[in-house]
HTML snippet that shows the backbone in 3Dmol.js (N, CA, C, O; Angstrom):
<script src="https://3Dmol.org/build/3Dmol-min.js"></script>
<div id="view" style="width:600px;height:400px;position:relative"></div>
<script>
const pdb = `
ATOM      1  N   UNK A   1     171.690  -5.962 117.855  1.00  0.00           N
ATOM      2  CA  UNK A   1     170.502  -6.360 117.110  1.00  0.00           C
ATOM      3  C   UNK A   1     169.682  -5.113 116.773  1.00  0.00           C
ATOM      4  O   UNK A   1     169.433  -4.262 117.627  1.00  0.00           O
ATOM      5  N   UNK A   2     169.282  -5.031 115.541  1.00  0.00           N
ATOM      6  CA  UNK A   2     168.448  -3.917 115.106  1.00  0.00           C
ATOM      7  C   UNK A   2     166.990  -4.342 115.096  1.00  0.00           C
ATOM      8  O   UNK A   2     166.661  -5.526 115.028  1.00  0.00           O
ATOM      9  N   UNK A   3     166.149  -3.359 115.163  1.00  0.00           N
ATOM     10  CA  UNK A   3     164.714  -3.610 115.057  1.00  0.00           C
ATOM     11  C   UNK A   3     164.357  -4.057 113.646  1.00  0.00           C
ATOM     12  O   UNK A   3     164.898  -3.538 112.670  1.00  0.00           O
ATOM     13  N   UNK A   4     163.462  -5.003 113.542  1.00  0.00           N
ATOM     14  CA  UNK A   4     162.897  -5.312 112.233  1.00  0.00           C
ATOM     15  C   UNK A   4     161.842  -4.244 111.938  1.00  0.00           C
ATOM     16  O   UNK A   4     161.437  -3.499 112.830  1.00  0.00           O
ATOM     17  N   UNK A   5     161.409  -4.176 110.702  1.00  0.00           N
ATOM     18  CA  UNK A   5     160.393  -3.172 110.361  1.00  0.00           C
ATOM     19  C   UNK A   5     159.083  -3.452 111.084  1.00  0.00           C
ATOM     20  O   UNK A   5     158.366  -2.521 111.454  1.00  0.00           O
ATOM     21  N   UNK A   6     158.765  -4.727 111.288  1.00  0.00           N
ATOM     22  CA  UNK A   6     157.535  -5.087 112.022  1.00  0.00           C
ATOM     23  C   UNK A   6     157.651  -4.660 113.484  1.00  0.00           C
ATOM     24  O   UNK A   6     156.717  -4.080 114.038  1.00  0.00           O
ATOM     25  N   UNK A   7     158.791  -4.946 114.110  1.00  0.00           N
ATOM     26  CA  UNK A   7     159.001  -4.553 115.509  1.00  0.00           C
ATOM     27  C   UNK A   7     158.901  -3.040 115.658  1.00  0.00           C
ATOM     28  O   UNK A   7     158.252  -2.541 116.578  1.00  0.00           O
ATOM     29  N   UNK A   8     159.545  -2.312 114.748  1.00  0.00           N
ATOM     30  CA  UNK A   8     159.523  -0.852 114.815  1.00  0.00           C
ATOM     31  C   UNK A   8     158.104  -0.328 114.663  1.00  0.00           C
ATOM     32  O   UNK A   8     157.697   0.581 115.387  1.00  0.00           O
ATOM     33  N   UNK A   9     157.347  -0.893 113.730  1.00  0.00           N
ATOM     34  CA  UNK A   9     155.962  -0.475 113.529  1.00  0.00           C
ATOM     35  C   UNK A   9     155.133  -0.722 114.784  1.00  0.00           C
ATOM     36  O   UNK A   9     154.370   0.145 115.210  1.00  0.00           O
ATOM     37  N   UNK A  10     155.282  -1.905 115.374  1.00  0.00           N
ATOM     38  CA  UNK A  10     154.516  -2.229 116.581  1.00  0.00           C
ATOM     39  C   UNK A  10     154.888  -1.312 117.743  1.00  0.00           C
ATOM     40  O   UNK A  10     154.015  -0.879 118.495  1.00  0.00           O
ATOM     41  N   UNK A  11     156.166  -1.018 117.890  1.00  0.00           N
ATOM     42  CA  UNK A  11     156.588  -0.106 118.960  1.00  0.00           C
ATOM     43  C   UNK A  11     155.985   1.282 118.752  1.00  0.00           C
ATOM     44  O   UNK A  11     155.548   1.920 119.709  1.00  0.00           O
ATOM     45  N   UNK A  12     155.961   1.744 117.518  1.00  0.00           N
ATOM     46  CA  UNK A  12     155.358   3.051 117.246  1.00  0.00           C
ATOM     47  C   UNK A  12     153.882   3.076 117.621  1.00  0.00           C
ATOM     48  O   UNK A  12     153.384   4.087 118.118  1.00  0.00           O
ATOM     49  N   UNK A  13     153.190   1.986 117.390  1.00  0.00           N
ATOM     50  CA  UNK A  13     151.762   1.914 117.700  1.00  0.00           C
ATOM     51  C   UNK A  13     151.481   1.992 119.203  1.00  0.00           C
ATOM     52  O   UNK A  13     150.387   2.379 119.612  1.00  0.00           O
ATOM     53  N   UNK A  14     152.476   1.621 120.029  1.00  0.00           N
ATOM     54  CA  UNK A  14     152.298   1.656 121.482  1.00  0.00           C
ATOM     55  C   UNK A  14     152.563   3.028 122.089  1.00  0.00           C
ATOM     56  O   UNK A  14     152.264   3.252 123.262  1.00  0.00           O
ATOM     57  N   UNK A  15     153.114   3.936 121.315  1.00  0.00           N
ATOM     58  CA  UNK A  15     153.415   5.256 121.859  1.00  0.00           C
ATOM     59  C   UNK A  15     152.145   6.070 122.060  1.00  0.00           C
ATOM     60  O   UNK A  15     151.301   6.130 121.166  1.00  0.00           O
ATOM     61  N   UNK A  16     152.000   6.699 123.227  1.00  0.00           N
ATOM     62  CA  UNK A  16     150.833   7.540 123.470  1.00  0.00           C
ATOM     63  C   UNK A  16     150.783   8.707 122.479  1.00  0.00           C
ATOM     64  O   UNK A  16     151.795   9.357 122.218  1.00  0.00           O
ATOM     65  N   UNK A  17     149.614   8.957 121.942  1.00  0.00           N
ATOM     66  CA  UNK A  17     149.429  10.083 121.045  1.00  0.00           C
ATOM     67  C   UNK A  17     149.879   9.840 119.617  1.00  0.00           C
ATOM     68  O   UNK A  17     149.804  10.742 118.783  1.00  0.00           O
ATOM     69  N   UNK A  18     150.344   8.635 119.324  1.00  0.00           N
ATOM     70  CA  UNK A  18     150.795   8.323 117.969  1.00  0.00           C
ATOM     71  C   UNK A  18     149.793   7.387 117.331  1.00  0.00           C
ATOM     72  O   UNK A  18     149.602   6.253 117.772  1.00  0.00           O
ATOM     73  N   UNK A  19     149.166   7.880 116.297  1.00  0.00           N
ATOM     74  CA  UNK A  19     148.217   7.064 115.547  1.00  0.00           C
ATOM     75  C   UNK A  19     148.732   6.848 114.137  1.00  0.00           C
ATOM     76  O   UNK A  19     149.899   7.104 113.841  1.00  0.00           O
ATOM     77  N   UNK A  20     147.863   6.382 113.286  1.00  0.00           N
ATOM     78  CA  UNK A  20     148.253   6.057 111.920  1.00  0.00           C
ATOM     79  C   UNK A  20     148.794   7.262 111.151  1.00  0.00           C
ATOM     80  O   UNK A  20     149.753   7.138 110.389  1.00  0.00           O
ATOM     81  N   UNK A  21     148.182   8.416 111.353  1.00  0.00           N
ATOM     82  CA  UNK A  21     148.611   9.614 110.622  1.00  0.00           C
ATOM     83  C   UNK A  21     150.012  10.036 111.055  1.00  0.00           C
ATOM     84  O   UNK A  21     150.847  10.374 110.216  1.00  0.00           O
ATOM     85  N   UNK A  22     150.271  10.018 112.358  1.00  0.00           N
ATOM     86  CA  UNK A  22     151.590  10.401 112.861  1.00  0.00           C
ATOM     87  C   UNK A  22     152.645   9.395 112.428  1.00  0.00           C
ATOM     88  O   UNK A  22     153.754   9.785 112.064  1.00  0.00           O
ATOM     89  N   UNK A  23     152.320   8.110 112.461  1.00  0.00           N
ATOM     90  CA  UNK A  23     153.259   7.089 111.989  1.00  0.00           C
ATOM     91  C   UNK A  23     153.592   7.340 110.523  1.00  0.00           C
ATOM     92  O   UNK A  23     154.753   7.246 110.127  1.00  0.00           O
ATOM     93  N   UNK A  24     152.594   7.654 109.723  1.00  0.00           N
ATOM     94  CA  UNK A  24     152.828   7.933 108.295  1.00  0.00           C
ATOM     95  C   UNK A  24     153.754   9.134 108.123  1.00  0.00           C
ATOM     96  O   UNK A  24     154.653   9.103 107.283  1.00  0.00           O
ATOM     97  N   UNK A  25     153.545  10.190 108.907  1.00  0.00           N
ATOM     98  CA  UNK A  25     154.419  11.363 108.837  1.00  0.00           C
ATOM     99  C   UNK A  25     155.854  10.986 109.179  1.00  0.00           C
ATOM    100  O   UNK A  25     156.792  11.397 108.497  1.00  0.00           O
ATOM    101  N   UNK A  26     156.020  10.199 110.242  1.00  0.00           N
ATOM    102  CA  UNK A  26     157.353   9.783 110.673  1.00  0.00           C
ATOM    103  C   UNK A  26     158.042   8.939 109.604  1.00  0.00           C
ATOM    104  O   UNK A  26     159.213   9.156 109.293  1.00  0.00           O
ATOM    105  N   UNK A  27     157.313   7.983 109.046  1.00  0.00           N
ATOM    106  CA  UNK A  27     157.885   7.097 108.031  1.00  0.00           C
ATOM    107  C   UNK A  27     158.183   7.869 106.747  1.00  0.00           C
ATOM    108  O   UNK A  27     159.221   7.645 106.124  1.00  0.00           O
ATOM    109  N   UNK A  28     157.294   8.768 106.345  1.00  0.00           N
ATOM    110  CA  UNK A  28     157.544   9.583 105.158  1.00  0.00           C
ATOM    111  C   UNK A  28     158.817  10.407 105.314  1.00  0.00           C
ATOM    112  O   UNK A  28     159.588  10.559 104.367  1.00  0.00           O
ATOM    113  N   UNK A  29     159.026  10.929 106.503  1.00  0.00           N
ATOM    114  CA  UNK A  29     160.208  11.762 106.759  1.00  0.00           C
ATOM    115  C   UNK A  29     161.482  10.927 106.835  1.00  0.00           C
ATOM    116  O   UNK A  29     162.512  11.310 106.280  1.00  0.00           O
ATOM    117  N   UNK A  30     161.417   9.789 107.520  1.00  0.00           N
ATOM    118  CA  UNK A  30     162.613   8.986 107.796  1.00  0.00           C
ATOM    119  C   UNK A  30     162.903   7.929 106.733  1.00  0.00           C
ATOM    120  O   UNK A  30     164.048   7.502 106.583  1.00  0.00           O
ATOM    121  N   UNK A  31     161.892   7.510 106.007  1.00  0.00           N
ATOM    122  CA  UNK A  31     162.102   6.516 104.964  1.00  0.00           C
ATOM    123  C   UNK A  31     161.543   5.145 105.292  1.00  0.00           C
ATOM    124  O   UNK A  31     161.032   4.457 104.408  1.00  0.00           O
ATOM    125  N   UNK A  32     161.632   4.739 106.555  1.00  0.00           N
ATOM    126  CA  UNK A  32     161.059   3.463 106.993  1.00  0.00           C
ATOM    127  C   UNK A  32     160.887   3.481 108.506  1.00  0.00           C
ATOM    128  O   UNK A  32     161.358   4.397 109.181  1.00  0.00           O
ATOM    129  N   UNK A  33     160.213   2.468 109.031  1.00  0.00           N
ATOM    130  CA  UNK A  33     159.910   2.460 110.460  1.00  0.00           C
ATOM    131  C   UNK A  33     161.163   2.314 111.319  1.00  0.00           C
ATOM    132  O   UNK A  33     161.237   2.885 112.407  1.00  0.00           O
ATOM    133  N   UNK A  34     162.142   1.559 110.844  1.00  0.00           N
ATOM    134  CA  UNK A  34     163.369   1.397 111.633  1.00  0.00           C
ATOM    135  C   UNK A  34     164.118   2.724 111.776  1.00  0.00           C
ATOM    136  O   UNK A  34     164.662   3.027 112.838  1.00  0.00           O
ATOM    137  N   UNK A  35     164.139   3.501 110.712  1.00  0.00           N
ATOM    138  CA  UNK A  35     164.869   4.770 110.719  1.00  0.00           C
ATOM    139  C   UNK A  35     164.275   5.768 111.709  1.00  0.00           C
ATOM    140  O   UNK A  35     164.979   6.659 112.185  1.00  0.00           O
ATOM    141  N   UNK A  36     162.998   5.630 112.020  1.00  0.00           N
ATOM    142  CA  UNK A  36     162.361   6.521 112.995  1.00  0.00           C
ATOM    143  C   UNK A  36     163.087   6.423 114.329  1.00  0.00           C
ATOM    144  O   UNK A  36     163.251   7.428 115.020  1.00  0.00           O
ATOM    145  N   UNK A  37     163.523   5.220 114.696  1.00  0.00           N
ATOM    146  CA  UNK A  37     164.189   5.027 115.977  1.00  0.00           C
ATOM    147  C   UNK A  37     165.667   5.381 115.929  1.00  0.00           C
ATOM    148  O   UNK A  37     166.319   5.449 116.971  1.00  0.00           O
ATOM    149  N   UNK A  38     166.201   5.604 114.745  1.00  0.00           N
ATOM    150  CA  UNK A  38     167.598   6.004 114.605  1.00  0.00           C
ATOM    151  C   UNK A  38     167.739   7.507 114.437  1.00  0.00           C
ATOM    152  O   UNK A  38     168.808   8.068 114.675  1.00  0.00           O
ATOM    153  N   UNK A  39     166.665   8.153 114.029  1.00  0.00           N
ATOM    154  CA  UNK A  39     166.647   9.601 113.788  1.00  0.00           C
ATOM    155  C   UNK A  39     166.714  10.338 115.134  1.00  0.00           C
ATOM    156  O   UNK A  39     166.206   9.857 116.147  1.00  0.00           O
ATOM    157  N   UNK A  40     167.331  11.479 115.120  1.00  0.00           N
ATOM    158  CA  UNK A  40     167.425  12.260 116.354  1.00  0.00           C
ATOM    159  C   UNK A  40     166.577  13.525 116.266  1.00  0.00           C
ATOM    160  O   UNK A  40     165.374  13.447 116.016  1.00  0.00           O
ATOM    161  N   UNK A  41     167.165  14.640 116.459  1.00  0.00           N
ATOM    162  CA  UNK A  41     166.469  15.908 116.636  1.00  0.00           C
ATOM    163  C   UNK A  41     165.656  16.330 115.408  1.00  0.00           C
ATOM    164  O   UNK A  41     164.726  17.125 115.543  1.00  0.00           O
ATOM    165  N   UNK A  42     165.981  15.821 114.216  1.00  0.00           N
ATOM    166  CA  UNK A  42     165.245  16.214 113.011  1.00  0.00           C
ATOM    167  C   UNK A  42     163.768  15.851 113.080  1.00  0.00           C
ATOM    168  O   UNK A  42     162.963  16.411 112.336  1.00  0.00           O
ATOM    169  N   UNK A  43     163.403  14.932 113.952  1.00  0.00           N
ATOM    170  CA  UNK A  43     161.991  14.570 114.086  1.00  0.00           C
ATOM    171  C   UNK A  43     161.149  15.766 114.524  1.00  0.00           C
ATOM    172  O   UNK A  43     159.966  15.857 114.195  1.00  0.00           O
ATOM    173  N   UNK A  44     161.752  16.661 115.252  1.00  0.00           N
ATOM    174  CA  UNK A  44     161.015  17.830 115.740  1.00  0.00           C
ATOM    175  C   UNK A  44     160.651  18.797 114.609  1.00  0.00           C
ATOM    176  O   UNK A  44     159.825  19.690 114.799  1.00  0.00           O
ATOM    177  N   UNK A  45     161.259  18.622 113.444  1.00  0.00           N
ATOM    178  CA  UNK A  45     160.955  19.484 112.301  1.00  0.00           C
ATOM    179  C   UNK A  45     159.695  19.030 111.563  1.00  0.00           C
ATOM    180  O   UNK A  45     159.195  19.746 110.694  1.00  0.00           O
ATOM    181  N   UNK A  46     159.184  17.858 111.899  1.00  0.00           N
ATOM    182  CA  UNK A  46     157.990  17.326 111.244  1.00  0.00           C
ATOM    183  C   UNK A  46     156.766  17.992 111.855  1.00  0.00           C
ATOM    184  O   UNK A  46     156.613  18.045 113.075  1.00  0.00           O
ATOM    185  N   UNK A  47     155.895  18.501 110.984  1.00  0.00           N
ATOM    186  CA  UNK A  47     154.675  19.144 111.471  1.00  0.00           C
ATOM    187  C   UNK A  47     153.843  18.120 112.246  1.00  0.00           C
ATOM    188  O   UNK A  47     153.561  17.030 111.747  1.00  0.00           O
ATOM    189  N   UNK A  48     153.459  18.479 113.454  1.00  0.00           N
ATOM    190  CA  UNK A  48     152.649  17.595 114.284  1.00  0.00           C
ATOM    191  C   UNK A  48     153.457  16.761 115.266  1.00  0.00           C
ATOM    192  O   UNK A  48     152.882  16.064 116.102  1.00  0.00           O
ATOM    193  N   UNK A  49     154.782  16.822 115.177  1.00  0.00           N
ATOM    194  CA  UNK A  49     155.639  16.100 116.118  1.00  0.00           C
ATOM    195  C   UNK A  49     156.240  17.126 117.065  1.00  0.00           C
ATOM    196  O   UNK A  49     156.982  18.014 116.645  1.00  0.00           O
ATOM    197  N   UNK A  50     155.920  17.000 118.319  1.00  0.00           N
ATOM    198  CA  UNK A  50     156.442  17.937 119.309  1.00  0.00           C
ATOM    199  C   UNK A  50     157.285  17.216 120.348  1.00  0.00           C
ATOM    200  O   UNK A  50     157.658  16.054 120.180  1.00  0.00           O
ATOM    201  N   UNK A  51     157.569  17.922 121.408  1.00  0.00           N
ATOM    202  CA  UNK A  51     158.407  17.355 122.475  1.00  0.00           C
ATOM    203  C   UNK A  51     157.747  16.131 123.112  1.00  0.00           C
ATOM    204  O   UNK A  51     158.446  15.206 123.524  1.00  0.00           O
ATOM    205  N   UNK A  52     156.422  16.109 123.201  1.00  0.00           N
ATOM    206  CA  UNK A  52     155.714  14.971 123.786  1.00  0.00           C
ATOM    207  C   UNK A  52     156.032  13.689 123.011  1.00  0.00           C
ATOM    208  O   UNK A  52     156.412  12.678 123.602  1.00  0.00           O
ATOM    209  N   UNK A  53     155.873  13.737 121.684  1.00  0.00           N
ATOM    210  CA  UNK A  53     156.154  12.568 120.857  1.00  0.00           C
ATOM    211  C   UNK A  53     157.640  12.237 120.868  1.00  0.00           C
ATOM    212  O   UNK A  53     158.027  11.075 120.986  1.00  0.00           O
ATOM    213  N   UNK A  54     158.469  13.271 120.744  1.00  0.00           N
ATOM    214  CA  UNK A  54     159.915  13.073 120.702  1.00  0.00           C
ATOM    215  C   UNK A  54     160.411  12.410 121.981  1.00  0.00           C
ATOM    216  O   UNK A  54     161.197  11.464 121.937  1.00  0.00           O
ATOM    217  N   UNK A  55     159.948  12.912 123.113  1.00  0.00           N
ATOM    218  CA  UNK A  55     160.355  12.343 124.397  1.00  0.00           C
ATOM    219  C   UNK A  55     159.934  10.886 124.507  1.00  0.00           C
ATOM    220  O   UNK A  55     160.706  10.047 124.971  1.00  0.00           O
ATOM    221  N   UNK A  56     158.714  10.582 124.083  1.00  0.00           N
ATOM    222  CA  UNK A  56     158.238   9.207 124.148  1.00  0.00           C
ATOM    223  C   UNK A  56     159.029   8.284 123.228  1.00  0.00           C
ATOM    224  O   UNK A  56     159.274   7.128 123.574  1.00  0.00           O
ATOM    225  N   UNK A  57     159.431   8.781 122.066  1.00  0.00           N
ATOM    226  CA  UNK A  57     160.273   7.977 121.176  1.00  0.00           C
ATOM    227  C   UNK A  57     161.622   7.673 121.819  1.00  0.00           C
ATOM    228  O   UNK A  57     162.115   6.548 121.733  1.00  0.00           O
ATOM    229  N   UNK A  58     162.213   8.668 122.458  1.00  0.00           N
ATOM    230  CA  UNK A  58     163.509   8.479 123.123  1.00  0.00           C
ATOM    231  C   UNK A  58     163.372   7.472 124.263  1.00  0.00           C
ATOM    232  O   UNK A  58     164.210   6.582 124.408  1.00  0.00           O
ATOM    233  N   UNK A  59     162.333   7.607 125.060  1.00  0.00           N
ATOM    234  CA  UNK A  59     162.111   6.672 126.175  1.00  0.00           C
ATOM    235  C   UNK A  59     161.916   5.259 125.652  1.00  0.00           C
ATOM    236  O   UNK A  59     162.495   4.316 126.192  1.00  0.00           O
ATOM    237  N   UNK A  60     161.118   5.098 124.620  1.00  0.00           N
ATOM    238  CA  UNK A  60     160.878   3.777 124.052  1.00  0.00           C
ATOM    239  C   UNK A  60     162.161   3.185 123.482  1.00  0.00           C
ATOM    240  O   UNK A  60     162.407   1.987 123.619  1.00  0.00           O
ATOM    241  N   UNK A  61     162.967   4.007 122.853  1.00  0.00           N
ATOM    242  CA  UNK A  61     164.255   3.549 122.318  1.00  0.00           C
ATOM    243  C   UNK A  61     165.161   3.051 123.453  1.00  0.00           C
ATOM    244  O   UNK A  61     165.812   2.015 123.317  1.00  0.00           O
ATOM    245  N   UNK A  62     165.201   3.780 124.561  1.00  0.00           N
ATOM    246  CA  UNK A  62     166.023   3.364 125.699  1.00  0.00           C
ATOM    247  C   UNK A  62     165.516   2.060 126.306  1.00  0.00           C
ATOM    248  O   UNK A  62     166.309   1.183 126.649  1.00  0.00           O
ATOM    249  N   UNK A  63     164.216   1.933 126.438  1.00  0.00           N
ATOM    250  CA  UNK A  63     163.641   0.701 126.987  1.00  0.00           C
ATOM    251  C   UNK A  63     164.000  -0.488 126.106  1.00  0.00           C
ATOM    252  O   UNK A  63     164.365  -1.548 126.614  1.00  0.00           O
ATOM    253  N   UNK A  64     163.900  -0.321 124.792  1.00  0.00           N
ATOM    254  CA  UNK A  64     164.224  -1.413 123.881  1.00  0.00           C
ATOM    255  C   UNK A  64     165.699  -1.786 123.986  1.00  0.00           C
ATOM    256  O   UNK A  64     166.035  -2.970 123.977  1.00  0.00           O
ATOM    257  N   UNK A  65     166.586  -0.793 124.087  1.00  0.00           N
ATOM    258  CA  UNK A  65     168.024  -1.083 124.235  1.00  0.00           C
ATOM    259  C   UNK A  65     168.309  -1.821 125.534  1.00  0.00           C
ATOM    260  O   UNK A  65     169.120  -2.747 125.558  1.00  0.00           O
ATOM    261  N   UNK A  66     167.651  -1.420 126.610  1.00  0.00           N
ATOM    262  CA  UNK A  66     167.827  -2.128 127.882  1.00  0.00           C
ATOM    263  C   UNK A  66     167.328  -3.563 127.790  1.00  0.00           C
ATOM    264  O   UNK A  66     167.944  -4.477 128.337  1.00  0.00           O
ATOM    265  N   UNK A  67     166.216  -3.757 127.102  1.00  0.00           N
ATOM    266  CA  UNK A  67     165.677  -5.094 126.891  1.00  0.00           C
ATOM    267  C   UNK A  67     166.683  -5.966 126.135  1.00  0.00           C
ATOM    268  O   UNK A  67     166.913  -7.118 126.503  1.00  0.00           O
ATOM    269  N   UNK A  68     167.274  -5.416 125.089  1.00  0.00           N
ATOM    270  CA  UNK A  68     168.252  -6.177 124.314  1.00  0.00           C
ATOM    271  C   UNK A  68     169.487  -6.502 125.138  1.00  0.00           C
ATOM    272  O   UNK A  68     170.043  -7.595 125.035  1.00  0.00           O
ATOM    273  N   UNK A  69     169.911  -5.548 125.958  1.00  0.00           N
ATOM    274  CA  UNK A  69     171.082  -5.774 126.803  1.00  0.00           C
ATOM    275  C   UNK A  69     170.801  -6.887 127.811  1.00  0.00           C
ATOM    276  O   UNK A  69     171.637  -7.766 128.019  1.00  0.00           O
ATOM    277  N   UNK A  70     169.636  -6.848 128.429  1.00  0.00           N
ATOM    278  CA  UNK A  70     169.265  -7.871 129.422  1.00  0.00           C
ATOM    279  C   UNK A  70     169.121  -9.231 128.743  1.00  0.00           C
ATOM    280  O   UNK A  70     169.506 -10.252 129.312  1.00  0.00           O
ATOM    281  N   UNK A  71     168.576  -9.248 127.543  1.00  0.00           N
ATOM    282  CA  UNK A  71     168.372 -10.483 126.806  1.00  0.00           C
ATOM    283  C   UNK A  71     169.696 -11.153 126.446  1.00  0.00           C
ATOM    284  O   UNK A  71     169.766 -12.378 126.349  1.00  0.00           O
ATOM    285  N   UNK A  72     170.739 -10.361 126.249  1.00  0.00           N
ATOM    286  CA  UNK A  72     172.044 -10.920 125.837  1.00  0.00           C
ATOM    287  C   UNK A  72     172.811 -11.529 127.011  1.00  0.00           C
ATOM    288  O   UNK A  72     173.810 -12.216 126.796  1.00  0.00           O
ATOM    289  N   UNK A  73     172.372 -11.294 128.235  1.00  0.00           N
ATOM    290  CA  UNK A  73     173.082 -11.874 129.394  1.00  0.00           C
ATOM    291  C   UNK A  73     172.697 -13.277 129.646  1.00  0.00           C
ATOM    292  O   UNK A  73     173.204 -13.898 130.580  1.00  0.00           O
TER     293      UNK A  73
END
`;
const viewer = $3Dmol.createViewer("view");
viewer.addModel(pdb, "pdb");
viewer.setStyle({}, {cartoon: {color: "spectrum"}});
viewer.zoomTo();
viewer.render();
</script>
């Protein structure tokens, strides 16, 4: 199951240090909110996105995958 654009947007809003401006930068770079969670190391090339944001995105992605795995059992 993939994230819907609404789910992806809401997850981005829960990340520490990510506000509307950072979400806009991420979406502008990736194309849409779902792609932000599929993108890898290229996120670090976006001005204003550092290891703090990148790490939190990876952690959130893992949590969501674990949630989906548990939900399918």
